[in-house]
N, C-alpha and C positions, 0 to 999 in steps of 0.2 A: 429629176431628169439626169441622165448620164452625161457627164462632162466630156468635151471633145479633146482629143490629143492631136496636135499639129503633126502633119507628115511632110516629107520633103517633096512638095509639089509646087512648082513655080508658076506664077501667074503671067499674064501677058506683059510685055515691056511697055512702060508708060510713054506717052508722047515726049519727043525730045525737047519741045519748046515749052515745057511746063516744069516748074520746080516740084520736088517731092513734098508731100504734105507736111512732113516733119520739119522741112526747111522753110516753110512758108512764113512770111512776115506781113505786116500791114501794108508795106509798099511792094511786096513780091508775093501775092497770094497764089495758091495753086488753082488749077482749073477743076471744074466739076468732073470732067472725064478722067483726069489724073487721079482725083480723089476716089472715084468709083473703081478705077482699075486697081488702085492700091488696095482698096477694101477687098475686091475680088481675089487678088493675089494672096492676101492674108487668109481669106476664108478657104480658098482651094487647098491651102496647106493642111487643112484639117483631115482631108480624106474622108473615108467612110467610117461610121461608128454604129454600134448597136444601142438602141434606146428603148426604154420601156415606158408605156403610158396607156391612156384610155382614149379610144376614138370618140371624139365629141362631134365631129362633122365628117360626112362621107357622101360626096356628091359626084355623080357620073356625068361627064360632059364630053361628047365626041369620042367615046370609047376610053377616055382617060378618067381618072378619079382625082378630085381635089378635096382635101379635108384638113382637119386639125387634130393634133394629138395633145392630150392634157396630162400634166404631171399627176401622179397618184397621190401625192401628199399636199400639193398646193394647187393654186388656180393658174399656174403658168401653162401656157400653150404655145405650140409652134405649128406653122402651116406645112403641109406636105402634099406631094403630088405623086401619082402612080401612072406611068405611061402604059398604054394598052398592051404593049409587048411584055411588060413586067406583070401586069394584072392577070394575064393568062396563066402565070405560074403560081399565083397566090391562092389561098383558100377561097372558095366561092361564097362562103357564108359570112364574110367580114361585114360588120355593121356598127352603127353607133352604139356605144356602151361596151364594146368588146375591150378586154384587157389584152394587149398585144406587145410583142417585141418586134422591132423593125430595124433593118439595116438601112441607114440613110446617109446621103451625101449632101453637104450644104451647097446650094447654088445661089450665086449673086448675079443679078442682071445689071450691068453698068449703065445701060441705056435708061432704065427706069428707077434704079436704086432699090428694086424689090429683092426680098430675101425669102428663100424657100428651101425645102428639103426634098430631094428625089429619093423615092423608096425603091430599093433593089430587092428587098426580101421582107416579108412580114408573116408572122405566125401568131396564133393564139397562145397565151400563157396557159399551160396546162393546170388543171385543178390541183394536181399533186404539188406543183411548184407553189401555188398560192397557199395551200394548206401548210406546206413546209414553212413558208414565210410567216404564216399566221402563228405557227407554233413557236417560232423564234421570238416573235413579238409577245406571245403569251409568257414565255420564260422571262423576258426582260421586264414586263409589267409585274410579274410575280416577285422578281428580285427587288423591285421598288416598293413592295409591300401593298400594292393596290388591291390585292385579293384577300388581305388579312381580315379575319372576322372581327377583330377589334376596331377596325375603322368603319365598319358598316353601321348605319343608323337604324334605329328601331322604327317600325311603322306605328302611326298613331292608332289607338283603339278604335275610334270613330272619327274619321276625317271630316272636316267641315266641307271641304271641296276636293274632288279628285281631278288631277290633271291627266289627260289621256292624249298620247301621241300615237297615231295610227293612220292607215290609209282611209281616204274618204269613202263612205258607204261600203266598207270592207266587212267581211264576216267577223273579223276580230273585234271591230267596233261594236257590232251588234251583240256578240257574245259577252263582252265586258258589261255593256249597258244592261242587257237582259238579266244576267245572273246577279249583278250588283243590286238592281232594283228588286229582284225577288227576295234577296236577303235583307235589304234595308230600303223600303220604298221611298224614304225621304232623301236618298243619296243625291248629291249634286255633282255634275261633271263640268269641266272646262276643257274642251277638246281642241287640239291643234292638229290639222291634217298635214301629212308629209308623205312623200313617195317612200315606199318600203323596199324598193330595189332600184337598181340602175344608178346613173350618174347623179340624179337629183336626191337620192336617198340621204346621203350624209349631210349636205348643206341644209336641206329642209328639216331634217331631224334635229340638227344643231340649232337652227333658228327657233324651232318649236320648244326645244328644251330650255333655251335661254329665256324665252318669254314666260314659260310656266314657272321656272325656278325663281324668277323675279316677282311673280304674282304673290302678294302676301296672303291671299285667301286659299291658295293651293297648299294642302298639307301633305300630299303624296302624289307622285307622278308614275303613270304606267306607260311603258313603251311596248306596244302590242303588234304582233303580226301572226297570221295563221300558218306558221310553218313554211316549208319550201325546201328546195334542194340547196346544198351547200354553196353552189355558185351564186344563187340569188340572195343568200344571207351574208355575203362578204361585207356589205356595207355596215353591218352591225358589229364587225370586227375592226372597223377603221380606227386607227390610233387616235385621230382627233376626237371622234365621238366617244371613244372609251375614256379618254382623259377628261373630257367635259363631264361625263357622268360621274367620274370619281371626284371631281371638284365641286359638284352641285351641293347646295346646302339643303335641298329638299330630298327626303327619302325617295328612292327610285326602285320600281319593280320592273324587271325584265320579263316579258312574256312573248318571246319570239316563237316558241312552240316547236323546237327541233331538239330531240333527245340525243341523237347520235353525234352530230357535228355541232357542238355548242359554240355559238359566237362568243367573242370576248366580252360582249356586253353582259352576258349571263354571269361571268366571273366577277366583274367589277360592280355590278348593281348591288344595292343593299339587300334585295330579296330576288330570288329567281323563281318564277312560276313556270310550270311545264306547258301551260296553255293560257290563252286569254281568259277562259272560264276559271282556271285555277287562280289567276291574278285577281279576278273579281272576288273570289272567296277569301283571298288573303287580305284584301284592303278594307273590307267592311265586315262586321259581325253579322251573324244570322239572327234576325229579330225573334224568330220562333225559339231558337236555342237560348237567347238571352231571356226571353219570357219564362222558359222552362227553368233556367238557372234561378231567376228571381222567385218563381213559385217554390222551388226546392229550398231556397234560403228562407222564404217566409214560413214554410212548413217546419223547417228545423228550428227557427226562432220561436214559433208557436209552441212546439213540443217542449223546448227548454223552459219557456215561461210557464207552461202548464205544470211541468215538473217542479219548478221553483215554488209556485203557488201552493201546490199540494204538499210540498215539504213544509212550507211555513204554516199551513193549516194543521198539519200533524203536530208540529211543535206547539202551536197554540192549544190544541186539545190536550197535550201532555201537561201543559201549564195549568189548564183549567181543572185537570183531574187531581191536582195537589190539594190537600186539606185546607191550606191557608187561602186558596182561591175559591174553594167550595163554600166556606163560611168565613168570609173576610172580617165579619164583625168580631169573631173570636180573637183574632189578632189585635183588633182595636181595643177589646176589653182588657186583654193582658197588658197592653201598652198603657191603657188608662190607669190601671192599678199601679203600674210602675211609676207613672207620673205623679199619682196621689201620694205614694210613699216618699218619693223624692221631694215633693212639695212639703210634706209634713216634717221630714227630716230637715229640710232647709229652714222651715219656720223655727224648729227647736234650736238649731244652731244659731240663728239670728237672735232669738230671745236670750239664749245663754250669753251670747257675746254682748248684747245690750246691757244685761244685768251686770256683767263683769265691768263694762266700761263705766256704767253709772257709779258702781262702787269705787272704782279708781278715781272717778271725777270728784266724789265726795272727799276722798282722802286727800287729793291734791288741793281741793278748796280749803280744807282744814289746815293743811300745811301752809298754804299761802296766807291764811288769816293769822296763823301764829307768827309768821315771819314778817307780816306787814307793819308799817310805821304806826297805823291806827292801833294795832294790838299793843305795841310798845307804850304808846301814850295812855292807853286804857289801864296799864299797870301802874300809873302814877308818874311817868316821865313827862318832861316838857321839852320843847325846842325853842331856843332863843335865836332871834334873827335881828341883826342890826339894820340900819337904814340901807336900802338897796337890795335887801333880800338875802344877804349873805348869812349863813348859819354860823353861830358862834361855837367854835370848837376849842378856842383858847381864850382864857380870861383876859388876855391882853387885847383881844378884839373888842372888848366892851370897857373902855376906860371910864372913868368917873364922869358922870353927866351924860353919857351916851344913851340915846333912846333905844330901847330894846322892845321887840314884839315877842311875847311869849305865847307859844301854841301848846294847849293841853288837849285832853281827849275830847272835851265837849266844847271847845272854842279857843279864843286867843284874847290876850289883853296886853296893854302897853305898860312898860315899866321904865324906870330911869336907873342906869347903872351907877353904883357908888364906887366903882373901880374894882380892880382885882383884890381879893382877900388874901391874907396870909394863910397858907395851907390850902391844899387842893379842895378839902371838903368842909372848911369852916367859914363862917360869916359872922358879922358883928351882931346880927339879929338871930343867929342860930339857924338860918334857912339856906339851902343851896340855890345857885342860879340856874342850873339845868340838871334835873334829876327827878326823882319821884315827887310829885306835888304833895 
């Protein structure tokens, strides 16, 4: 809403017996009339201003009109009145929902404390002005990146549930349902109705969008309307709706159905459909087309498997045609001969090795016998041992009277030493103590 600029217009003089409101205290309050006069004086300084808005109420009473004007971007409203003398100069087709520019002057009634605006002029906002404003908004949104392809979400291949925002019992609703069900009979819809033009269009569409976007079962949302003139499509270029669509987490398809004057919703939506019928084709696959694709893939797979089997059969036939596979026993016979020859050769090698080892064993046994103590004793030597088992290696080990055990080749006997003899190999009786028997 356009803000007011105060002008140099003085209000009525306040009563002399009342303090000014700004000088009032708990013990010196101002009067109601002084307060109202002060407010009127302040308001009258505003003078006349031009304001732009939408007519939401337009009631004729006694030749005058009483109504309300709503802000284009918010829910703020103000009351206005048009006196019959002024009404005669205004367009005859003014009505609720019109987008207008009005010249108004604020009126404050001290007696009741009511506030209103008197209209001195009012005109429709031309379509050219609205389209120019729309293009400025389009440029702003584009500079913010809301039209970039990179931010657009992909549609699911087969949505579990489709959210639909459209007019109740509209042709757009019927087109979307009919074409979607023809393509995929099991398709499910969750529909929210909204006005598709006029003052209720934006708030109702926003409410429906919020509900469907929060529904976890809805995989894609279609906003559909069956075309219309640019004036009736302005709601779908409303900045609040456009930004809500851009911020939605669910993919959105715009199907407003107007080619020449595209609403901003088409630019910010994830997918633009030219008509509601086109939207139905974009959100669900065609079951007959999918069956044809499956049949084509099945035929291609069958062909490849057949080719592979035929190739393997041909390879098996080639292997079977080889001599070794035609008469496999011939290969076994040749291998059996090789095994027999290897076994014979192995037996010969083992026999020769056994003979060699037996001969070596005999030689080692003979060497051991020749070097063993038994062989030494057999040649006539004896071993003398004193008590305790010690072997006598020195004559001093067997002093006179010592008992000695003498071991010979075929046994042992006891003896008594007469003591060491003079000379290493002499004895009194002519016999050695340890030597050949």
